[in-house]
C-alpha positions in Angstrom: 131.5 -114.3 2.3 129.8 -114.9 -0.4 127.1 -117.2 1.5 126.6 -114.7 4.0 125.8 -112.0 1.7 122.8 -114.1 -0.1 121.3 -114.8 3.7 121.4 -111.2 3.8 120.0 -110.6 0.9 117.0 -113.0 1.2 116.3 -111.4 4.6 116.1 -108.0 3.5 113.8 -109.2 0.4 111.7 -111.1 3.3 111.7 -107.6 5.6 111.2 -105.6 2.0 108.3 -107.7 0.4 106.7 -110.1 3.0 103.5 -111.9 2.5 100.6 -109.5 0.4 98.8 -109.3 3.8 101.7 -107.9 5.5 102.5 -105.3 2.7 99.0 -104.4 2.5 98.6 -104.0 6.3 102.1 -102.3 6.3 100.7 -99.5 4.1 97.5 -99.3 5.3 98.5 -98.4 8.7 101.5 -96.5 8.0 100.1 -93.1 8.5 97.2 -94.1 10.3 96.4 -92.5 13.5 94.0 -94.7 15.7 93.4 -91.6 18.0 91.6 -89.7 15.1 88.1 -90.5 14.1 87.2 -91.8 10.5 85.4 -88.4 9.8 84.5 -85.6 7.0 85.2 -82.0 6.8 83.3 -81.3 8.9 83.7 -83.7 11.7 81.0 -86.0 10.8 81.9 -90.0 11.7 78.7 -91.3 10.4 77.1 -94.1 11.3 78.0 -96.6 13.8 75.8 -100.0 14.4 75.9 -101.6 17.6 73.9 -104.3 19.6 74.7 -106.8 22.5 74.6 -110.5 22.8 74.2 -111.7 26.8 76.1 -114.1 27.6 76.8 -116.3 30.9 75.1 -113.5 33.6 74.3 -113.6 37.5 71.8 -111.9 39.1 72.1 -111.5 43.0 69.7 -111.7 45.6 70.2 -108.1 46.1 69.2 -107.2 42.8 73.1 -106.6 41.3 73.4 -108.0 37.2 77.0 -109.4 36.7 77.9 -110.7 33.6 79.6 -111.1 29.8 78.2 -109.4 27.0 79.6 -109.3 23.3 79.6 -105.9 22.0 79.1 -106.0 18.3 80.1 -102.7 16.6 80.5 -101.9 12.9 82.0 -98.4 11.2 83.0 -97.3 8.2 86.3 -96.0 8.1 87.7 -95.2 4.3 91.2 -94.6 5.3 91.7 -98.4 5.2 89.4 -99.1 2.1 91.7 -100.9 -0.6 91.3 -102.4 -4.2 91.2 -106.4 -3.7 92.0 -106.8 -7.3 95.3 -104.9 -6.9 95.9 -106.6 -3.5 96.4 -110.4 -4.6 92.5 -110.6 -4.1 92.6 -109.8 -0.3 88.8 -109.3 0.7 89.4 -108.9 4.4 92.6 -108.6 7.2 92.4 -109.3 10.9 94.2 -106.5 12.9 95.0 -105.8 16.3 92.0 -104.2 17.4 94.2 -101.6 19.0 95.6 -100.4 15.6 92.3 -99.2 14.6 90.0 -96.0 15.9 87.3 -97.3 17.8 83.8 -96.1 19.0 83.6 -94.9 22.5 80.4 -96.6 23.0 80.2 -97.5 26.7 77.5 -98.9 29.2 75.8 -96.3 31.4 75.1 -96.5 35.1 77.5 -99.2 35.4 79.5 -100.4 38.8 82.3 -101.7 36.4 83.0 -102.7 32.9 86.1 -104.1 31.0 87.4 -106.6 28.3 88.2 -110.3 29.4 90.8 -109.8 26.7 93.1 -106.7 26.1 94.3 -108.7 22.7 91.0 -109.0 20.3 91.4 -108.6 17.2 89.0 -106.4 14.4 87.9 -107.3 11.0 88.7 -105.0 8.2 87.1 -105.5 4.9 88.2 -104.3 1.7 85.5 -101.6 1.6 86.5 -100.0 4.7 84.0 -101.5 6.4 85.3 -102.2 10.2 83.4 -105.1 12.8 84.7 -105.6 16.2 83.3 -107.9 19.2 84.7 -107.7 22.2 83.6 -110.0 24.9 83.3 -107.3 27.8 82.6 -108.1 31.9 80.2 -105.8 33.4 78.7 -105.2 36.8 75.6 -102.8 37.8 72.4 -102.7 39.5 69.2 -104.0 38.1 66.7 -101.5 39.7 64.0 -103.5 38.6 64.7 -106.5 40.4 62.3 -108.9 42.1 64.2 -108.9 45.7 61.3 -111.1 47.2 61.1 -113.7 45.2 64.2 -115.5 43.6 62.2 -117.2 40.5 60.3 -114.4 39.3 61.1 -113.2 35.7 62.8 -109.9 35.9 63.7 -107.0 33.6 66.7 -104.8 33.7 67.6 -101.8 31.7 70.9 -101.7 29.9 71.7 -98.2 28.3 74.3 -98.0 25.6 75.6 -94.6 23.9 78.7 -92.8 22.7 80.7 -90.8 25.7 81.5 -87.7 23.6 80.0 -88.0 20.3 76.8 -86.4 20.0 74.4 -87.3 17.8 75.2 -85.0 15.3 78.9 -86.1 14.8 77.9 -89.7 15.1 75.0 -91.4 14.1 74.6 -94.5 16.2 72.0 -97.6 15.0 70.9 -101.0 16.3 73.2 -103.3 14.5 71.8 -107.1 13.4 71.6 -108.8 16.9 71.6 -113.3 17.0 69.5 -114.5 19.5 70.8 -117.6 19.4 72.8 -118.1 22.5 71.9 -121.4 23.8 75.7 -122.9 23.2 77.4 -120.5 25.0 74.4 -120.0 28.1 72.8 -123.8 28.7 74.9 -124.2 31.9 74.3 -120.7 33.1 72.2 -119.7 36.2 70.4 -116.7 34.2 69.0 -117.0 31.0 67.7 -114.4 28.8 64.0 -115.1 28.1 63.5 -111.5 25.7 66.1 -108.8 24.9 64.2 -105.6 23.2 66.0 -102.6 22.2 64.8 -98.6 21.3 67.2 -95.8 20.0 66.6 -92.8 22.2 68.0 -89.1 21.8 68.5 -87.4 25.1 70.1 -83.4 25.8 71.4 -83.6 29.2 72.3 -80.9 31.8 75.9 -80.8 30.8 75.9 -80.0 27.4 73.9 -78.5 24.7 73.9 -80.9 21.9 71.4 -84.4 22.0 73.3 -87.4 22.1 72.0 -90.9 21.0 71.7 -94.3 22.9 70.4 -97.5 22.6 68.2 -98.9 25.4 67.8 -102.5 26.1 65.3 -104.1 28.6 66.3 -108.0 29.3 63.6 -109.8 30.3 65.8 -112.4 32.9 64.8 -115.7 34.8 66.7 -117.9 37.1 66.9 -121.6 36.3 68.8 -122.7 39.6 70.0 -121.1 42.8 73.4 -122.5 44.4 72.7 -122.9 48.0 74.9 -124.2 51.2 73.0 -127.2 50.6 73.3 -128.1 47.1 71.2 -126.2 43.6 67.6 -126.0 43.8 66.0 -125.5 40.4 63.3 -123.1 39.5 59.9 -125.0 39.8 58.6 -122.1 37.7 60.8 -122.7 34.8 59.4 -121.4 31.9 
């Protein structure tokens, strides 16, 4: 009985105390509701940084663009801030993204879009800054695609914006962008020659409020084409 009592006490202490990060995460998310945005008393969320990093993409001969994009998103959530000096020097934590409020920034005019993995983590810093970079598989029409020359340089436009928050409530901003994707795209049939982004605001017929979106212009060129006879490489590769 004495040994059993000791074991139960040990297990109880482990559950109650845990590691410093477990304690911190438990406290931060105890009364946290991911359905409630990190807004002030007026409902203003503030700035959300957003940018994309294209990975492997395919452009069909009929102008359909399909591929993967890393969607960088970062915002401030003061409910998740802490003093690192009071929390064993912990500067950041990694938690399942679904535990956090997430911006509803989506790709407009798409045929489909879905997360490659449902279990991505978000990184939360002691300042309350949250970074979330999911890998998203999408499919859409490239309206400006050259359908007559498979080796032509094509320009495809992607538009990302909030689905429900207007620009007064959520300030969409162009975040940092890394153009070094050679390591991940060297074996892909399409290469990205250039990415241009522009922040725009528009009033839609449905709603009186202005909505912000980021429009990306991707200049793409095919490196090789798979045929029944084998792989044909682009003779005009630049």
